[in-house]
A tleap script that builds the chain and sets N, CA, C and O, in Angstrom:
source leaprc.protein.ff14SB
mol = sequence {
  NMET SER THR PRO PRO LYS ASP VAL ASP SER
  PRO LEU ALA LYS ARG ILE ILE TYR PHE ASP
  TYR ASP SER SER VAL ILE LYS ASP GLU TYR
  ARG ASP LEU ILE GLN ALA HIE ALA GLU PHE
  LEU ASN ALA SER LYS GLU GLY LYS ALA VAL
  LEU GLN GLY HIE THR ASP GLU ARG GLY SER
  ARG ASP TYR ASN LEU ALA LEU GLY GLN ARG
  ARG ALA GLU SER VAL GLN GLN ALA PHE THR
  LEU LEU GLY VAL ASP PRO ARG LYS ILE GLU
  ALA VAL SER PHE GLY GLU GLU LYS PRO THR
  ASN GLU SER HIE ASP GLU ALA ALA TRP SER
  GLN ASN ARG ARG VAL GLU ILE TYR TYR LEU
  GLY CGLU
}
set mol.1.N position { 51.866 -70.076 -49.675 }
set mol.1.CA position { 52.563 -69.234 -49.233 }
set mol.1.C position { 53.582 -68.006 -49.939 }
set mol.1.O position { 54.454 -68.474 -50.671 }
set mol.2.N position { 53.573 -66.848 -49.834 }
set mol.2.CA position { 54.570 -66.356 -50.877 }
set mol.2.C position { 55.914 -65.892 -50.400 }
set mol.2.O position { 56.959 -65.626 -50.994 }
set mol.3.N position { 55.523 -65.880 -49.025 }
set mol.3.CA position { 56.666 -65.099 -48.325 }
set mol.3.C position { 57.652 -66.105 -46.953 }
set mol.3.O position { 57.423 -65.967 -45.751 }
set mol.4.N position { 58.347 -66.729 -47.329 }
set mol.4.CA position { 59.029 -67.911 -46.320 }
set mol.4.C position { 59.152 -67.205 -44.727 }
set mol.4.O position { 59.286 -66.053 -44.315 }
set mol.5.N position { 59.046 -68.356 -44.182 }
set mol.5.CA position { 58.714 -68.451 -42.499 }
set mol.5.C position { 59.850 -67.134 -42.179 }
set mol.5.O position { 60.685 -66.716 -42.981 }
set mol.6.N position { 59.632 -66.678 -40.908 }
set mol.6.CA position { 60.090 -65.434 -40.267 }
set mol.6.C position { 61.012 -66.261 -38.931 }
set mol.6.O position { 61.715 -65.682 -38.103 }
set mol.7.N position { 60.774 -67.688 -39.016 }
set mol.7.CA position { 61.438 -68.222 -37.751 }
set mol.7.C position { 63.221 -67.979 -38.148 }
set mol.7.O position { 63.715 -68.312 -39.225 }
set mol.8.N position { 63.809 -67.479 -37.268 }
set mol.8.CA position { 65.245 -67.605 -37.267 }
set mol.8.C position { 66.578 -68.340 -37.596 }
set mol.8.O position { 67.693 -68.145 -38.080 }
set mol.9.N position { 65.667 -69.456 -36.953 }
set mol.9.CA position { 66.525 -70.877 -37.134 }
set mol.9.C position { 66.246 -71.717 -38.062 }
set mol.9.O position { 66.384 -72.927 -37.884 }
set mol.10.N position { 65.615 -70.966 -39.698 }
set mol.10.CA position { 65.178 -71.205 -40.601 }
set mol.10.C position { 66.088 -71.443 -41.720 }
set mol.10.O position { 65.598 -70.919 -42.721 }
set mol.11.N position { 66.936 -71.874 -41.917 }
set mol.11.CA position { 67.836 -71.926 -43.151 }
set mol.11.C position { 67.274 -70.458 -44.609 }
set mol.11.O position { 68.017 -69.897 -45.415 }
set mol.12.N position { 66.106 -70.321 -44.458 }
set mol.12.CA position { 65.400 -69.266 -45.581 }
set mol.12.C position { 65.307 -67.821 -44.458 }
set mol.12.O position { 64.727 -66.795 -44.814 }
set mol.13.N position { 65.836 -67.929 -43.369 }
set mol.13.CA position { 66.289 -66.446 -42.759 }
set mol.13.C position { 67.725 -65.865 -43.209 }
set mol.13.O position { 67.981 -64.679 -43.413 }
set mol.14.N position { 68.379 -66.681 -43.292 }
set mol.14.CA position { 69.789 -66.515 -43.889 }
set mol.14.C position { 69.434 -65.886 -45.325 }
set mol.14.O position { 68.817 -66.655 -46.063 }
set mol.15.N position { 69.791 -64.313 -45.961 }
set mol.15.CA position { 69.359 -63.879 -47.507 }
set mol.15.C position { 70.466 -63.017 -48.294 }
set mol.15.O position { 70.369 -62.409 -49.360 }
set mol.16.N position { 71.476 -63.158 -47.471 }
set mol.16.CA position { 72.841 -62.592 -47.881 }
set mol.16.C position { 73.805 -63.245 -48.567 }
set mol.16.O position { 74.164 -64.270 -47.988 }
set mol.17.N position { 74.240 -63.073 -49.377 }
set mol.17.CA position { 75.746 -63.584 -50.227 }
set mol.17.C position { 76.712 -62.634 -50.272 }
set mol.17.O position { 76.665 -61.421 -50.476 }
set mol.18.N position { 77.775 -63.543 -50.003 }
set mol.18.CA position { 78.748 -62.152 -50.007 }
set mol.18.C position { 79.774 -62.546 -51.125 }
set mol.18.O position { 79.768 -63.710 -51.526 }
set mol.19.N position { 80.873 -61.414 -51.778 }
set mol.19.CA position { 81.536 -61.754 -52.597 }
set mol.19.C position { 82.764 -61.370 -52.547 }
set mol.19.O position { 82.900 -60.291 -51.970 }
set mol.20.N position { 84.053 -62.015 -53.073 }
set mol.20.CA position { 85.063 -61.543 -53.091 }
set mol.20.C position { 85.535 -60.105 -53.726 }
set mol.20.O position { 84.889 -59.741 -54.709 }
set mol.21.N position { 86.418 -59.389 -53.346 }
set mol.21.CA position { 86.519 -58.298 -54.005 }
set mol.21.C position { 86.598 -58.365 -55.948 }
set mol.21.O position { 87.633 -58.829 -56.427 }
set mol.22.N position { 85.618 -57.949 -56.793 }
set mol.22.CA position { 85.534 -57.629 -58.365 }
set mol.22.C position { 85.200 -58.925 -58.828 }
set mol.22.O position { 85.551 -59.249 -59.962 }
set mol.23.N position { 84.431 -59.886 -57.949 }
set mol.23.CA position { 84.291 -60.807 -58.282 }
set mol.23.C position { 82.397 -61.151 -58.504 }
set mol.23.O position { 81.621 -60.326 -58.022 }
set mol.24.N position { 81.959 -62.114 -59.080 }
set mol.24.CA position { 80.337 -62.469 -59.195 }
set mol.24.C position { 80.688 -64.016 -58.970 }
set mol.24.O position { 79.634 -64.288 -58.395 }
set mol.25.N position { 81.287 -65.066 -58.991 }
set mol.25.CA position { 81.424 -66.036 -58.223 }
set mol.25.C position { 80.768 -66.138 -57.057 }
set mol.25.O position { 81.105 -65.599 -56.003 }
set mol.26.N position { 79.430 -67.122 -57.314 }
set mol.26.CA position { 79.235 -67.105 -55.537 }
set mol.26.C position { 80.086 -68.655 -55.345 }
set mol.26.O position { 80.314 -69.524 -56.185 }
set mol.27.N position { 80.426 -68.587 -53.915 }
set mol.27.CA position { 81.334 -68.994 -53.140 }
set mol.27.C position { 80.714 -70.356 -52.566 }
set mol.27.O position { 79.487 -70.287 -52.641 }
set mol.28.N position { 81.126 -71.514 -52.043 }
set mol.28.CA position { 80.695 -72.587 -52.279 }
set mol.28.C position { 79.790 -72.848 -51.065 }
set mol.28.O position { 78.877 -73.671 -51.126 }
set mol.29.N position { 80.161 -71.865 -49.552 }
set mol.29.CA position { 79.734 -71.677 -48.443 }
set mol.29.C position { 78.075 -71.305 -48.383 }
set mol.29.O position { 77.243 -71.270 -47.476 }
set mol.30.N position { 78.052 -71.046 -49.862 }
set mol.30.CA position { 76.491 -70.478 -50.198 }
set mol.30.C position { 75.499 -71.528 -50.776 }
set mol.30.O position { 74.289 -71.370 -50.935 }
set mol.31.N position { 76.083 -72.393 -51.000 }
set mol.31.CA position { 75.351 -73.538 -51.848 }
set mol.31.C position { 74.241 -74.055 -51.311 }
set mol.31.O position { 73.361 -74.480 -52.059 }
set mol.32.N position { 74.076 -74.110 -49.657 }
set mol.32.CA position { 72.996 -74.466 -48.883 }
set mol.32.C position { 71.707 -73.220 -49.077 }
set mol.32.O position { 70.496 -73.224 -49.295 }
set mol.33.N position { 72.558 -72.417 -48.900 }
set mol.33.CA position { 71.143 -70.933 -48.413 }
set mol.33.C position { 70.775 -71.225 -50.096 }
set mol.33.O position { 69.631 -71.602 -50.353 }
set mol.34.N position { 71.574 -71.078 -51.004 }
set mol.34.CA position { 70.956 -71.168 -52.689 }
set mol.34.C position { 69.699 -72.220 -52.699 }
set mol.34.O position { 68.585 -71.956 -53.152 }
set mol.35.N position { 70.139 -73.593 -52.049 }
set mol.35.CA position { 69.442 -74.506 -52.165 }
set mol.35.C position { 67.711 -74.223 -51.943 }
set mol.35.O position { 66.722 -74.237 -52.675 }
set mol.36.N position { 67.990 -73.964 -50.491 }
set mol.36.CA position { 67.241 -73.753 -49.742 }
set mol.36.C position { 66.068 -72.677 -50.093 }
set mol.36.O position { 64.878 -72.982 -50.004 }
set mol.37.N position { 66.475 -71.510 -50.463 }
set mol.37.CA position { 65.974 -70.662 -51.403 }
set mol.37.C position { 64.851 -71.428 -52.745 }
set mol.37.O position { 63.651 -71.203 -52.900 }
set mol.38.N position { 65.665 -72.273 -53.491 }
set mol.38.CA position { 65.326 -72.301 -54.648 }
set mol.38.C position { 64.106 -73.140 -54.009 }
set mol.38.O position { 62.939 -72.763 -54.112 }
set mol.39.N position { 64.463 -74.220 -53.395 }
set mol.39.CA position { 63.671 -74.942 -52.735 }
set mol.39.C position { 62.012 -74.529 -52.407 }
set mol.39.O position { 60.950 -75.089 -52.680 }
set mol.40.N position { 62.259 -73.632 -51.894 }
set mol.40.CA position { 61.313 -72.509 -51.225 }
set mol.40.C position { 60.319 -71.870 -52.437 }
set mol.40.O position { 59.124 -71.605 -52.308 }
set mol.41.N position { 61.207 -71.684 -53.742 }
set mol.41.CA position { 60.402 -70.832 -54.874 }
set mol.41.C position { 59.830 -71.701 -55.576 }
set mol.41.O position { 58.845 -71.610 -56.308 }
set mol.42.N position { 60.831 -72.997 -55.196 }
set mol.42.CA position { 59.605 -74.136 -56.442 }
set mol.42.C position { 58.564 -74.280 -56.130 }
set mol.42.O position { 57.587 -74.098 -56.857 }
set mol.43.N position { 58.537 -74.805 -54.443 }
set mol.43.CA position { 57.169 -75.408 -54.292 }
set mol.43.C position { 56.138 -74.203 -53.799 }
set mol.43.O position { 55.043 -74.524 -53.339 }
set mol.44.N position { 56.523 -72.794 -53.910 }
set mol.44.CA position { 55.762 -71.957 -54.123 }
set mol.44.C position { 55.084 -71.595 -54.961 }
set mol.44.O position { 55.782 -70.999 -55.782 }
set mol.45.N position { 54.050 -71.611 -55.251 }
set mol.45.CA position { 53.060 -70.997 -56.661 }
set mol.45.C position { 53.367 -69.358 -56.796 }
set mol.45.O position { 53.878 -68.886 -57.811 }
set mol.46.N position { 53.017 -68.618 -55.729 }
set mol.46.CA position { 53.244 -66.944 -55.693 }
set mol.46.C position { 54.578 -67.006 -55.461 }
set mol.46.O position { 55.097 -66.113 -56.131 }
set mol.47.N position { 55.377 -67.595 -54.864 }
set mol.47.CA position { 56.655 -66.564 -54.407 }
set mol.47.C position { 57.164 -66.317 -55.601 }
set mol.47.O position { 57.111 -67.019 -56.611 }
set mol.48.N position { 57.793 -65.007 -55.394 }
set mol.48.CA position { 58.505 -64.387 -56.472 }
set mol.48.C position { 59.659 -63.708 -55.544 }
set mol.48.O position { 59.340 -63.275 -54.436 }
set mol.49.N position { 61.076 -63.614 -56.032 }
set mol.49.CA position { 61.989 -62.851 -55.515 }
set mol.49.C position { 62.737 -62.038 -56.062 }
set mol.49.O position { 62.539 -61.877 -57.266 }
set mol.50.N position { 63.639 -61.388 -55.534 }
set mol.50.CA position { 63.862 -59.835 -56.215 }
set mol.50.C position { 65.911 -60.089 -55.818 }
set mol.50.O position { 66.216 -60.254 -54.637 }
set mol.51.N position { 66.683 -60.084 -56.551 }
set mol.51.CA position { 67.981 -60.792 -55.872 }
set mol.51.C position { 69.020 -59.162 -56.171 }
set mol.51.O position { 69.594 -58.958 -57.241 }
set mol.52.N position { 69.050 -58.408 -55.261 }
set mol.52.CA position { 69.747 -57.148 -55.196 }
set mol.52.C position { 70.628 -57.276 -55.221 }
set mol.52.O position { 70.972 -58.039 -54.318 }
set mol.53.N position { 71.927 -56.731 -56.197 }
set mol.53.CA position { 73.396 -56.906 -56.078 }
set mol.53.C position { 73.776 -55.206 -55.520 }
set mol.53.O position { 73.265 -54.096 -55.373 }
set mol.54.N position { 74.922 -55.888 -55.374 }
set mol.54.CA position { 75.918 -54.238 -54.474 }
set mol.54.C position { 77.259 -54.674 -54.441 }
set mol.54.O position { 77.706 -55.821 -54.431 }
set mol.55.N position { 77.942 -53.373 -54.424 }
set mol.55.CA position { 79.627 -53.937 -54.689 }
set mol.55.C position { 80.039 -52.718 -53.123 }
set mol.55.O position { 79.192 -52.417 -52.283 }
set mol.56.N position { 81.069 -52.370 -53.111 }
set mol.56.CA position { 81.801 -51.821 -52.098 }
set mol.56.C position { 82.347 -50.196 -53.364 }
set mol.56.O position { 82.334 -49.997 -54.579 }
set mol.57.N position { 82.674 -49.560 -52.361 }
set mol.57.CA position { 82.697 -48.153 -52.995 }
set mol.57.C position { 83.796 -48.085 -54.111 }
set mol.57.O position { 83.690 -47.191 -54.950 }
set mol.58.N position { 84.724 -48.865 -54.174 }
set mol.58.CA position { 86.262 -49.138 -54.792 }
set mol.58.C position { 85.732 -49.355 -56.645 }
set mol.58.O position { 85.400 -50.450 -57.097 }
set mol.59.N position { 85.758 -48.318 -57.308 }
set mol.59.CA position { 85.415 -48.675 -58.889 }
set mol.59.C position { 83.966 -47.572 -59.721 }
set mol.59.O position { 82.819 -47.197 -59.476 }
set mol.60.N position { 84.484 -47.516 -60.240 }
set mol.60.CA position { 83.292 -45.786 -60.939 }
set mol.60.C position { 81.736 -46.742 -60.639 }
set mol.60.O position { 81.598 -47.946 -60.423 }
set mol.61.N position { 80.455 -45.362 -60.759 }
set mol.61.CA position { 79.751 -45.774 -60.363 }
set mol.61.C position { 79.008 -46.802 -62.121 }
set mol.61.O position { 78.394 -47.837 -61.859 }
set mol.62.N position { 79.107 -46.513 -63.303 }
set mol.62.CA position { 79.021 -47.675 -64.092 }
set mol.62.C position { 79.874 -48.885 -63.561 }
set mol.62.O position { 79.128 -49.781 -63.165 }
set mol.63.N position { 81.090 -49.157 -63.443 }
set mol.63.CA position { 81.570 -49.976 -63.362 }
set mol.63.C position { 80.604 -50.970 -62.174 }
set mol.63.O position { 80.035 -51.975 -62.600 }
set mol.64.N position { 80.516 -50.669 -61.008 }
set mol.64.CA position { 80.033 -50.657 -60.233 }
set mol.64.C position { 78.468 -51.252 -60.380 }
set mol.64.O position { 78.235 -52.341 -59.854 }
set mol.65.N position { 77.604 -50.685 -60.951 }
set mol.65.CA position { 76.142 -51.373 -61.183 }
set mol.65.C position { 76.450 -52.281 -62.201 }
set mol.65.O position { 75.369 -52.832 -62.413 }
set mol.66.N position { 77.475 -52.881 -63.138 }
set mol.66.CA position { 77.396 -53.714 -64.250 }
set mol.66.C position { 77.806 -54.822 -63.239 }
set mol.66.O position { 77.148 -55.863 -63.239 }
set mol.67.N position { 78.680 -54.697 -62.515 }
set mol.67.CA position { 79.086 -56.061 -61.217 }
set mol.67.C position { 78.222 -56.168 -60.301 }
set mol.67.O position { 78.161 -57.366 -60.025 }
set mol.68.N position { 77.353 -55.448 -59.525 }
set mol.68.CA position { 76.300 -55.630 -58.850 }
set mol.68.C position { 75.414 -56.514 -59.719 }
set mol.68.O position { 75.118 -57.597 -59.214 }
set mol.69.N position { 74.774 -56.160 -61.354 }
set mol.69.CA position { 74.295 -56.936 -61.909 }
set mol.69.C position { 74.517 -58.073 -61.597 }
set mol.69.O position { 73.874 -58.878 -60.922 }
set mol.70.N position { 75.990 -58.161 -62.402 }
set mol.70.CA position { 76.548 -59.787 -62.717 }
set mol.70.C position { 76.440 -60.486 -61.357 }
set mol.70.O position { 76.286 -61.704 -61.441 }
set mol.71.N position { 76.512 -59.717 -59.512 }
set mol.71.CA position { 76.124 -61.159 -59.364 }
set mol.71.C position { 74.753 -61.267 -58.752 }
set mol.71.O position { 74.524 -62.335 -58.186 }
set mol.72.N position { 73.966 -60.521 -58.758 }
set mol.72.CA position { 72.490 -60.521 -58.628 }
set mol.72.C position { 72.480 -61.874 -60.316 }
set mol.72.O position { 71.880 -62.937 -60.151 }
set mol.73.N position { 72.921 -61.699 -61.206 }
set mol.73.CA position { 72.682 -62.794 -61.876 }
set mol.73.C position { 73.315 -63.755 -61.945 }
set mol.73.O position { 73.097 -64.603 -62.810 }
set mol.74.N position { 74.262 -63.862 -61.047 }
set mol.74.CA position { 74.975 -65.397 -61.185 }
set mol.74.C position { 74.286 -66.184 -60.181 }
set mol.74.O position { 74.264 -67.412 -60.102 }
set mol.75.N position { 73.477 -64.962 -59.087 }
set mol.75.CA position { 72.444 -66.402 -57.749 }
set mol.75.C position { 71.159 -66.274 -58.741 }
set mol.75.O position { 70.338 -67.039 -58.236 }
set mol.76.N position { 70.587 -65.706 -59.870 }
set mol.76.CA position { 69.887 -66.014 -60.342 }
set mol.76.C position { 69.794 -67.556 -61.463 }
set mol.76.O position { 68.974 -68.427 -61.756 }
set mol.77.N position { 71.207 -67.163 -61.794 }
set mol.77.CA position { 71.377 -68.502 -62.528 }
set mol.77.C position { 71.481 -69.786 -62.122 }
set mol.77.O position { 71.349 -70.872 -62.686 }
set mol.78.N position { 71.876 -69.258 -60.477 }
set mol.78.CA position { 72.062 -70.803 -60.031 }
set mol.78.C position { 70.723 -70.991 -59.331 }
set mol.78.O position { 70.426 -72.137 -58.994 }
set mol.79.N position { 69.792 -69.887 -59.046 }
set mol.79.CA position { 68.398 -70.577 -59.276 }
set mol.79.C position { 67.728 -71.262 -60.048 }
set mol.79.O position { 66.964 -72.177 -59.739 }
set mol.80.N position { 68.001 -70.818 -61.209 }
set mol.80.CA position { 67.318 -71.641 -62.332 }
set mol.80.C position { 68.065 -72.839 -62.751 }
set mol.80.O position { 67.461 -73.761 -63.300 }
set mol.81.N position { 69.243 -72.893 -62.549 }
set mol.81.CA position { 69.874 -74.130 -62.789 }
set mol.81.C position { 69.119 -75.199 -61.522 }
set mol.81.O position { 68.867 -76.331 -61.937 }
set mol.82.N position { 68.802 -74.957 -60.244 }
set mol.82.CA position { 67.594 -75.434 -59.257 }
set mol.82.C position { 66.295 -76.172 -59.793 }
set mol.82.O position { 65.809 -77.265 -59.503 }
set mol.83.N position { 65.922 -75.211 -60.651 }
set mol.83.CA position { 64.239 -75.416 -61.165 }
set mol.83.C position { 63.662 -74.617 -61.129 }
set mol.83.O position { 62.475 -74.801 -61.398 }
set mol.84.N position { 64.161 -73.087 -60.744 }
set mol.84.CA position { 63.186 -72.163 -60.357 }
set mol.84.C position { 62.969 -71.533 -61.728 }
set mol.84.O position { 63.929 -71.212 -62.428 }
set mol.85.N position { 61.536 -71.335 -62.161 }
set mol.85.CA position { 60.852 -70.551 -63.067 }
set mol.85.C position { 61.806 -69.232 -63.145 }
set mol.85.O position { 62.035 -68.584 -62.124 }
set mol.86.N position { 62.298 -68.904 -64.287 }
set mol.86.CA position { 63.090 -67.532 -64.194 }
set mol.86.C position { 62.089 -66.390 -64.057 }
set mol.86.O position { 62.370 -65.338 -63.484 }
set mol.87.N position { 60.790 -66.676 -64.667 }
set mol.87.CA position { 59.840 -65.185 -63.917 }
set mol.87.C position { 59.367 -64.749 -62.745 }
set mol.87.O position { 58.712 -63.799 -62.317 }
set mol.88.N position { 60.117 -66.141 -62.174 }
set mol.88.CA position { 59.797 -66.298 -60.058 }
set mol.88.C position { 60.943 -65.469 -60.093 }
set mol.88.O position { 61.644 -66.067 -59.277 }
set mol.89.N position { 61.717 -64.365 -60.530 }
set mol.89.CA position { 63.104 -64.082 -60.584 }
set mol.89.C position { 63.804 -62.492 -60.924 }
set mol.89.O position { 64.357 -62.151 -61.969 }
set mol.90.N position { 63.699 -62.111 -60.348 }
set mol.90.CA position { 64.131 -60.415 -60.970 }
set mol.90.C position { 65.946 -60.115 -60.346 }
set mol.90.O position { 66.385 -60.389 -59.229 }
set mol.91.N position { 66.414 -59.714 -61.087 }
set mol.91.CA position { 67.754 -59.652 -60.899 }
set mol.91.C position { 68.194 -58.057 -61.026 }
set mol.91.O position { 68.121 -57.676 -62.194 }
set mol.92.N position { 68.596 -57.126 -60.171 }
set mol.92.CA position { 68.555 -55.706 -59.986 }
set mol.92.C position { 70.133 -55.178 -58.959 }
set mol.92.O position { 70.471 -55.449 -57.807 }
set mol.93.N position { 70.604 -54.568 -59.750 }
set mol.93.CA position { 72.104 -53.827 -59.161 }
set mol.93.C position { 71.569 -52.524 -58.945 }
set mol.93.O position { 70.871 -51.750 -59.601 }
set mol.94.N position { 72.304 -52.520 -57.421 }
set mol.94.CA position { 72.281 -51.156 -57.192 }
set mol.94.C position { 73.438 -50.625 -56.923 }
set mol.94.O position { 73.472 -49.621 -56.211 }
set mol.95.N position { 74.466 -51.117 -57.371 }
set mol.95.CA position { 76.040 -50.718 -57.534 }
set mol.95.C position { 76.262 -50.467 -56.200 }
set mol.95.O position { 75.796 -51.063 -55.229 }
set mol.96.N position { 77.406 -49.047 -56.262 }
set mol.96.CA position { 78.117 -48.992 -54.584 }
set mol.96.C position { 77.122 -47.753 -54.067 }
set mol.96.O position { 77.654 -46.772 -53.549 }
set mol.97.N position { 75.438 -47.820 -54.238 }
set mol.97.CA position { 74.871 -46.838 -53.848 }
set mol.97.C position { 74.099 -46.940 -52.053 }
set mol.97.O position { 73.664 -46.096 -51.269 }
set mol.98.N position { 74.247 -48.385 -52.028 }
set mol.98.CA position { 73.205 -48.908 -50.913 }
set mol.98.C position { 74.288 -49.428 -49.524 }
set mol.98.O position { 73.872 -50.230 -48.688 }
set mol.99.N position { 75.429 -48.944 -49.471 }
set mol.99.CA position { 76.087 -49.678 -48.482 }
set mol.99.C position { 75.795 -49.982 -47.159 }
set mol.99.O position { 75.126 -49.121 -46.588 }
set mol.100.N position { 76.084 -50.898 -46.545 }
set mol.100.CA position { 75.409 -51.874 -45.333 }
set mol.100.C position { 76.618 -51.290 -44.087 }
set mol.100.O position { 76.268 -51.166 -42.913 }
set mol.101.N position { 77.737 -51.038 -44.448 }
set mol.101.CA position { 78.596 -50.293 -44.079 }
set mol.101.C position { 79.095 -49.224 -44.606 }
set mol.101.O position { 80.064 -49.625 -45.251 }
set mol.102.N position { 79.002 -47.958 -44.732 }
set mol.102.CA position { 79.695 -46.670 -44.762 }
set mol.102.C position { 81.289 -46.388 -44.284 }
set mol.102.O position { 81.801 -45.306 -44.573 }
set mol.103.N position { 81.923 -47.236 -43.666 }
set mol.103.CA position { 83.254 -46.858 -43.608 }
set mol.103.C position { 84.280 -47.461 -44.560 }
set mol.103.O position { 83.996 -48.583 -44.981 }
set mol.104.N position { 85.754 -46.758 -45.093 }
set mol.104.CA position { 86.405 -47.144 -45.787 }
set mol.104.C position { 87.673 -48.334 -45.616 }
set mol.104.O position { 88.890 -48.149 -45.639 }
set mol.105.N position { 87.347 -48.875 -45.541 }
set mol.105.CA position { 88.305 -50.426 -45.009 }
set mol.105.C position { 87.580 -51.364 -45.812 }
set mol.105.O position { 86.449 -51.234 -46.281 }
set mol.106.N position { 88.537 -52.522 -45.934 }
set mol.106.CA position { 88.287 -53.777 -45.997 }
set mol.106.C position { 87.183 -54.448 -45.329 }
set mol.106.O position { 86.410 -55.129 -46.003 }
set mol.107.N position { 87.010 -54.309 -43.901 }
set mol.107.CA position { 85.792 -54.784 -43.148 }
set mol.107.C position { 84.500 -54.121 -43.584 }
set mol.107.O position { 83.361 -54.573 -43.462 }
set mol.108.N position { 84.835 -53.107 -44.050 }
set mol.108.CA position { 83.009 -52.769 -44.714 }
set mol.108.C position { 82.961 -52.768 -45.739 }
set mol.108.O position { 81.826 -52.662 -46.205 }
set mol.109.N position { 84.280 -52.896 -46.850 }
set mol.109.CA position { 83.656 -53.382 -48.047 }
set mol.109.C position { 83.364 -54.836 -48.290 }
set mol.109.O position { 82.688 -55.209 -49.248 }
set mol.110.N position { 83.788 -55.491 -47.573 }
set mol.110.CA position { 83.745 -57.052 -47.466 }
set mol.110.C position { 82.292 -57.114 -47.246 }
set mol.110.O position { 81.669 -58.071 -47.706 }
set mol.111.N position { 81.608 -56.059 -46.496 }
set mol.111.CA position { 80.355 -56.266 -46.315 }
set mol.111.C position { 79.300 -56.260 -47.463 }
set mol.111.O position { 78.274 -56.864 -47.774 }
set mol.112.N position { 80.290 -55.011 -48.043 }
set mol.112.CA position { 79.510 -54.624 -49.018 }
set mol.112.C position { 78.654 -54.875 -50.285 }
set mol.112.O position { 77.724 -54.381 -50.923 }
set mol.113.N position { 79.741 -56.219 -50.278 }
set mol.113.CA position { 79.975 -57.195 -51.516 }
set mol.113.C position { 78.969 -58.039 -51.643 }
set mol.113.O position { 79.330 -59.185 -51.374 }
set mol.114.N position { 78.010 -57.966 -51.899 }
set mol.114.CA position { 76.770 -58.501 -51.392 }
set mol.114.C position { 75.512 -58.790 -52.987 }
set mol.114.O position { 75.542 -58.265 -54.100 }
set mol.115.N position { 74.404 -59.981 -52.310 }
set mol.115.CA position { 73.387 -59.912 -53.082 }
set mol.115.C position { 72.511 -60.123 -52.330 }
set mol.115.O position { 72.638 -61.169 -51.695 }
set mol.116.N position { 71.423 -59.390 -52.081 }
set mol.116.CA position { 70.339 -59.794 -50.836 }
set mol.116.C position { 69.319 -60.113 -51.500 }
set mol.116.O position { 68.967 -59.666 -52.591 }
set mol.117.N position { 68.684 -61.111 -50.675 }
set mol.117.CA position { 67.101 -61.879 -51.406 }
set mol.117.C position { 65.936 -61.410 -51.062 }
set mol.117.O position { 65.593 -61.752 -49.930 }
set mol.118.N position { 65.260 -60.802 -51.587 }
set mol.118.CA position { 64.072 -60.228 -50.789 }
set mol.118.C position { 62.858 -60.778 -51.734 }
set mol.118.O position { 62.997 -60.664 -52.952 }
set mol.119.N position { 61.587 -61.412 -51.169 }
set mol.119.CA position { 60.392 -61.584 -51.442 }
set mol.119.C position { 59.279 -60.596 -51.862 }
set mol.119.O position { 58.843 -59.647 -51.212 }
set mol.120.N position { 58.897 -61.046 -53.148 }
set mol.120.CA position { 58.024 -59.611 -52.950 }
set mol.120.C position { 56.480 -60.145 -52.086 }
set mol.120.O position { 55.797 -61.151 -52.279 }
set mol.121.N position { 56.317 -59.080 -51.154 }
set mol.121.CA position { 54.920 -59.152 -50.460 }
set mol.121.C position { 55.336 -58.767 -49.225 }
set mol.121.O position { 54.440 -58.343 -48.494 }
set mol.122.N position { 56.545 -58.797 -48.739 }
set mol.122.CA position { 57.050 -58.832 -47.259 }
set mol.122.C position { 57.397 -57.680 -46.741 }
set mol.122.O position { 57.805 -57.622 -45.581 }
savepdb mol mol.pdb
quit
């Protein structure tokens, strides 16, 4: 199986890791989520993931692209430390280009500071 099951009760159903302002440090609360996805990738012969880094709108476009990349690479590094083959993981950044919430306040910005896990073939 190259994509995780769609069961909403599965820990693999959670695919978003949120970050603090101007940070690429993964919070402890996401340890189990990352562990579950790493175990899936380790068990799957063909599974491949794309880690999409995002930021809020504050900061320049170039700065936000770099920050989004650092966030995606932080998750990528966590996966590789858990034994995932680096060839199974691609880290990319969209910076501020794909917000999930387009409002201009802290509640919106906190939703936009994230890494989303996608599996190829979904």
